[in-house]
C-alpha positions in Angstrom: 22.7 12.1 7.9 21.5 12.6 4.3 18.5 10.5 3.4 17.8 9.5 -0.2 14.0 9.4 -0.8 12.5 7.9 -4.0 8.9 8.9 -4.7 6.7 6.5 -6.7 3.5 8.2 -7.8 0.3 6.3 -8.6 -2.7 8.1 -10.0 -5.9 7.6 -12.1 -9.3 6.1 -11.6 -9.1 3.5 -8.9 -12.7 2.6 -8.6 -14.5 -0.7 -9.3 -14.7 -0.2 -13.1 -11.0 0.3 -13.2 -10.4 -2.8 -11.1 -12.7 -4.8 -13.3 -10.9 -3.6 -16.5 -7.5 -4.5 -15.1 -6.3 -0.8 -15.0 -5.8 -1.0 -11.2 -3.6 -4.1 -11.6 -1.6 -2.4 -14.2 -1.0 0.8 -12.1 -0.2 -1.3 -9.0 2.2 -3.5 -11.0 4.0 -0.4 -12.3 4.3 1.0 -8.8 5.5 -2.3 -7.4 8.2 -2.5 -10.1 9.4 1.0 -9.5 9.4 0.6 -5.7 11.2 -2.8 -5.8 13.9 -1.4 -8.1 14.3 1.6 -5.8 14.7 -0.6 -2.7 17.5 -2.5 -4.6 19.4 0.7 -5.2 19.0 2.3 -1.8 21.1 1.9 1.3 20.3 1.6 5.0 18.5 4.7 6.3 17.0 5.6 2.9 13.3 5.7 2.0 10.7 4.9 -0.6 7.5 7.0 -0.6 4.5 5.7 -2.4 2.1 8.6 -3.4 -1.4 7.7 -4.4 -3.8 10.4 -5.8 -6.7 8.2 -6.5 -10.0 8.7 -4.6 -9.5 8.0 -0.9 -11.7 4.9 -0.6 -10.8 3.5 -4.0 -9.7 -0.1 -4.8 -6.3 1.4 -5.9 -5.8 3.2 -2.6 -6.6 0.0 -0.7 -4.2 -2.0 -2.8 -1.5 0.6 -2.4 -1.9 0.4 1.4 -1.3 -3.3 1.3 1.6 -2.9 -1.1 3.2 -0.4 1.2 3.1 -2.6 4.3 4.4 -5.7 2.3 7.3 -3.8 0.8 8.1 -2.2 4.2 8.5 -5.7 5.7 10.7 -6.9 2.9 12.8 -3.7 2.7 13.4 -3.6 6.5 16.2 -6.2 6.1 18.1 -3.7 4.0 17.3 -0.8 6.5 15.2 0.9 3.8 11.9 2.4 4.9 8.7 2.3 2.8 5.8 4.6 3.5 2.8 6.0 1.6 0.8 9.2 1.4 -2.8 8.9 0.0 -5.2 11.6 -0.8 -6.6 13.9 -3.5 -4.2 15.4 -6.0 -4.7 18.9 -4.7 -3.8 18.0 -1.1 -0.7 19.8 0.2 1.7 17.0 1.0 5.0 18.9 1.1 5.2 18.7 4.9 4.4 15.0 4.9 7.0 14.3 2.2 9.6 16.3 4.1 8.9 14.5 7.3 9.0 11.0 5.8 12.3 11.9 4.1 13.9 13.2 7.3 15.8 11.6 10.2 12.8 12.5 12.3 10.8 9.6 10.7 13.4 6.8 11.1 11.0 4.9 13.2 8.3 5.0 10.5 8.0 2.2 8.0 4.8 0.7 6.5 2.9 3.9 7.5 0.1 5.1 5.3 -0.7 8.8 5.9 -3.9 10.4 4.6 -3.6 13.9 3.2 -6.7 16.0 3.2 
């Protein structure tokens, strides 16, 4: 089976100052819009992957974890999986991306994997 995987990337400062200035809300809103639109275009068995390259314990990363789980619950009715990879920009995520876009991960939705 061929799986279509849409990757939504979120990056930038995700700390407290960015949260206070509204930058985190803007980035999260953009990611939500892109992911929601992708879910609407995809069919059963396809996947959305949220990729966050902000600092591991940032406000943005925490918000993206919650967004992933919420979108996964809502997209499940369409048979679309939503997962996330968080970690530093230089982290090698090719294997994780390949896994989450493959038939081997059909049981994974709402998962947030940390890349080191």
